[in-house]
N, C-alpha and C positions, 0 to 999 in steps of 0.2 A: 482579373482579380485572383490572386493566389488563393488556393483552398487551404483550410486549416491543416497544419502539419507539414506544408511544403517547406523546403529548405529556404532560409531567408537570405536576403542580400545585405550588403554592408550598410545600407541606409536605415535598416530596421533596428529597433531598440534591442540592446543586450539585456538578457533576463538574468537577474540576480536572485539568489535565495538568501533572504535576510532574516528569516525567523523559522524555528523548528519546534514543534511540539510532538514528543514521542513518549508513549507509554506502552509497555509490552509485558511479557512474562519475565523479562530481565529486570525491569525497574521503570523509573520515571525520570525523564530528562536526559540530557546529553551526557552529563558526568557519570550517571549510573551506568549507562550503556558503554561508555568509553572504558570505564574501570574493569569491565568484564570482557571486552572484545579486543583490547590492545594492551595486554599485560605481559606478553611474551609466552603465554600458555594457550593451549587449545581451550576455548571457552566451553563451559558446561551449560547445556540447555536445561531450562526449567520445564519438567514434564510431569503431568498427572496421568497415571495409568489406571486409576480407579474410578474417577467420576463418570467417565463415559465408556468404561470397559465393555468390550475388549479393545476399544479404540483410544490410543493415547492422544492427549491434547497438550498444548502449551497454554497454561491458564494465565489470565491477567492477574497482576499483582493487586493487593489491596491499596487503594488510594483514597485520599481525603476529598470526597466529592465537594464538600462545602468550600474548599479552597478555590474552586473555579465556578461552582454553582451555589452561591450562598443562600438563596431563598429556598426554604423547605417546600413551598408550593411548586416551584420549578422542579425540584428533585423528585417529588412524589409523582408527577405526571410523566416522568421519563422512566424507561427501563434501563437495564445495565448497559446495553449497546449505545443508547443515546447519552447516558452519563459519560461513557468513555469518549465518544466523539466530541461532545461539547467540552469536556475537560481538556482533551488534547488540543482542540482549537484554541482554547484559552491560553494554554502554554505557548503556542506559536505566536499569538498576538502579544503576550507579555514579552517574549523573547525578541520580537521585532520592535518593541517600544511603541506599540500602537494602542494597547488596551486602555490607556487613560487619556487618549486624545480623541475627543468627539469628532473633530474634523476629519481625522484620518480614518476613523471607524466608518464614518458616513461615506467615505470615498473607497472603501474596501469592497471589492467584488468577491463573491463566494461561489466556489464550485465544490460540491460534495459528491463523493462516490459512496453509494449506499446500497445495501441489500434489500431484502423484502420486508424489513421491519421486524418488530418483536410481537410475540404472542403470549397470552396467558396460558401457560402449559397446564396448569391445574384445571382450567375450564375445558381446554381441548381434551385432556385425558378423561374428564368426567363425561363429556359428550360422547366420545368414542366408546366408552364403557357402556353407556346407555343404549347406543344404537347397535352394539355388537349382536349379531344374530337376529335383529329385528328386520322384518321384511319391509314394513311400511314405517320408515323412520322420519318421514316428513314432519308429522306433528311434533316429534321430539325436538327437531331442529328449530321449528317455529317457536316453541316454548323457550328454547335456549336463547333465541334472538331477542325475545322480550325480557328475559330475566337475567341472563348471564352476560351476553355480548353487549355491554353498555356502549353508547356512542363514544365516550371518552376512551374506552379500550380500543375501539375500532380506529380512532384517530391515532392512537399510539403506534399502530401498525404501519402507518403510511411512511414510506421511505423519506419523503421530503420534510418530515417533521424534524429530522436531525438538523437540517439547514434552518428550519424555523426556530428551533430551540437555541441554536448558536446565535441567531439574530436577536432573539429576545434576551438571552442571558448576557451576551457580550456587546450588543449594540452595533453589530455589523449590518449596515442598512443600505448598501448599494445593491447592485444586481445579484441575483441568486439563481443558481442552476443545480439540479441534481441529476446524476447519471446512475442508472442501474445496470448491472450486468457483470457481477463477479470481478475477476481481475481486470477485465477490459474496462470496467467503469473507472477504476483508478487511472488507467492509461489515458482514457479519453479526457478525464478531468484535467490531468496535467498537460496533455497535448493541447487542449483548448486554451488553457490559461497562457501557456507559452506563446501560442500563435496570436492570441489577442494582444498580448503585450508587444510582441514584435511588429504587429500591424498597427500599433497606435490606437487600439480599441480599449485601452485601460492601462493604468500604471501600477495598480496594487491589487493583488489577489490572495485570498485565503483558500487553499486547496488541500483536500485530503479525504480520509475515510477512516472507518473503524469496523472491527469485526470481533464478535465474542464467540469463541470456540466451544465454551461450556454450555451449549444449548442443545438439549435433547432433540428438539425439532430439527435443527440443522444437521445434527449427526445422523438422524434418521433419513433426511432427504439426501445427504451425500452417500449414505450406504445404499440407498435405493439404486444409485448409479454405479455401485460396486467400485467406488473410488477411494475408499479409506484403507489405510494400513492398520493391521491388527497386531497386537502383542507388544513387545518391548520396543522402545525407541531405537531407530537406526538413522544414521545420516542419510541424506537424500541420495548421495552417490552410492552408498552401500545397497540401496534399493534398486540400483540400475540393473543388476544381474538377476533380479527376481521379477515377479509379476507386478511389482511396484505398489503404490498406494500413497495417499496423502495423509500427513499428520497435520491437523488443523491447529491454528494458533490465534491467540487473542492479541490485538494491538490496535492502538489509535495513533495515527500519524497525520499531522497537518503541517503545511509549509506556507510561508509567506513568500510569494513570487512578486518581484518588483522590477520595474524598468530601472536601468542603471541611472538615468537622469533623475528619476524621482528619488531614488535612494540617496544619491549624492546631494540632492537639494536639502535633505533633512539630516545629512551627516552620518549616514548609516553605512557600516562596513558589511560586506556579504560573507557568508560562509563559502559560497561557490557560485558558479554561473552555469546556466543550461546551454550547452553548445549545440545540442540537437536532440530531437525525439521524433521517431517515425514508427508507424504501426500499420498493421493490416490484419486481415483474417482470412481463413480458408475453411474448406469443408472437413479438414483433418482426415482425408484419405491418407493411406500410408505414404510417407515421404512429403506430403504437402506442406506441413508446418516447417520442415527443414528447408524446403525450397523457398518458402516465404521468408524465413530468417536470412537466407543467403541474399535474397533480393533486398531486404531492408539493410543488410550490411553494405551492399553495393551503394545504396543511397547515402550512407554515412562514411564510406570508405575514404573519401578525400580528406575527412576531418579527423579520423581516428589515427593517433600516432602509432608508428611501428615501434618494435622493441618491447621491453617489459611493460605490461599494462595491467592494472588492477581491474577485475571484472566481478560484478555482483550479479549472481543469477537467482532469479525467483523461481527456479525450477520446481514444479508442483509435486512431482513424485509419481504421477500417474503414467502408466505405460499405454501406448508406445511413445508418448510425448517426451517422457524422461530420457529414453535412449536417444531419441532424435536430437534433443537439445544438448545432451552430453556429447554427441558426435559433432554437432555444430560448434560447440565451444572448443573441442579438440582441434577442429579444422582452422581455427584462427591462426595457428602457427604457419599455415600455408600462405598467409598474407603478411608474414613477417612480424606477427604479434606473439610475444611470449606471455601468454595469459596467466595471471595469478588469480584463479577463480575462487570465489567463496559462494557456497550454496546457502543463501539466506534462510531458506526454509528448514535447514538442519537445526538452526538455533531458535528461530522465531515461529516455525510452523508456517503453513499456508494461511495468510491473513486475508485472502480474497480481495475485497475492494481496497484494502489498505496495503496490498502487496507492493505496488510500485512506489507509493508514497514512503513506505518504510525504506525501500532501497535508495530513494532520493535522499532521505534523511541520513542514512549510513554513509553514502558517498560524500555528501556535503560535510559530514563530521570528519571523515578521514582526510579530506582535502584541507579543511580548516585547521586540523591539528598536525598536519604534516607527516602522517604515518598511516599506512594501510592496516586493515584489521588482520588479526592472526588467523591462520587456517582454522576452519570450523570443524574439521574432522581429521582423522589420521588415515584416510583411504589412500593417500598418495597422489590423488588428483589435484589437491589444492596446494600450490607451491607457495613458498615464502616470498614476500615482497619487501625488500629492505630499502628501496629508494623512497624519496619524498614523492608522493603521488601528485601529479599535476592534472591528470585526467582519470576518470573512472567510467568504464563502459558498463551499462546496465542491460541485462537481458531478462525479459519477463514474458513467459508464455502462459496464457490462461489454461486451466485444466480442461476446459471445454472448447473455447474458441479464443482467437486473438493472439498475435505475436507482436512484440515491441522491442526496439532497441533505443537506448538513450545514452547520451554522452554528457557527463558532468565534468566541468573543468575548473581550474584555479583561475580566479579573476586576473586579468591582464596577462595571461599566458595565451599566446596566439594558437589558433588551430593549425593543423598540419597543412591545410590548403591555403593558409594565409588570410583567412576571412576574419 
């Protein structure tokens, strides 16, 4: 029995992307993003340098929560992170023509990439202030458990509550699975859905994740690991010659993945198809991630077309991973690939669990509109791409662990290996 993520044979189902829900610092929906990323100019990133100073972030736009979460009772029991994920999931269901079909909703499997949940920052700050300098702080914590940390608040912190809220609000009632683990959670969510469709273990999946960068608790946690960029915004490639650092970004990205047969049976046209996705992880000793990426490239090399090729990199910005991925992308020309790279985090920031879903959405958008995205910076590393994109290669390395390569293709365009 093949394991999840193995390359599939010709008898297995083709995986189509038939719905996209995308909300970020740039806007809401595909038209908003396209109008800023493919206009013939270097796109401008939306960056807030004050809210989490000295750490810049890409803030989420204001969006009408009620448009996808109409009940006030549902809105109240979610935080901003769950609002964003539930909202983006609703956009994807709408886009795929599923949201008003009870039979399709009941047949939709859900895989969510989630972080550690949300916290009541005011309660946390109050408790930390009370226990500062107190030797025996146990009684203070016990009192807070009884008076401040309500059961409903605790439940709101659970990662799988995003999947629960999507199910409640949108009526998605088939199987549900949640993965935790930063960028790798988004990788595993998509890899699992693709493998299950190809193996005939499901025809219809809602897959994605969300991240809110404007959270003081997450900024604190990331800076504990010395991973954040400070000061003015810089493109990810301009950080390569420095000590590096991440600029976090807010985004919600969900996709409808569907077997070709199922999509055709309901008369749906795809944005793109998933030609391959492979991943692995290593200890991140010097050079280990680059070695892993070379191995993953070897697993996809028979399918990746030579010549000019669009590439979307979710490069995090942390060193030494930044320099290693930079060198890996430059080395693609040794395999006959003229890579037109776009550093997604330059424009969107690092969106953690949503990172690979965001790249899937952007690649599908480019393929469906017949044009690749404009260079995201003026470093000279990102080349113009003027051909009609038939394939887009995605590279995503987690800031802590995990490497992934994926290939998104134009429907009915054969792979290099003829599969």
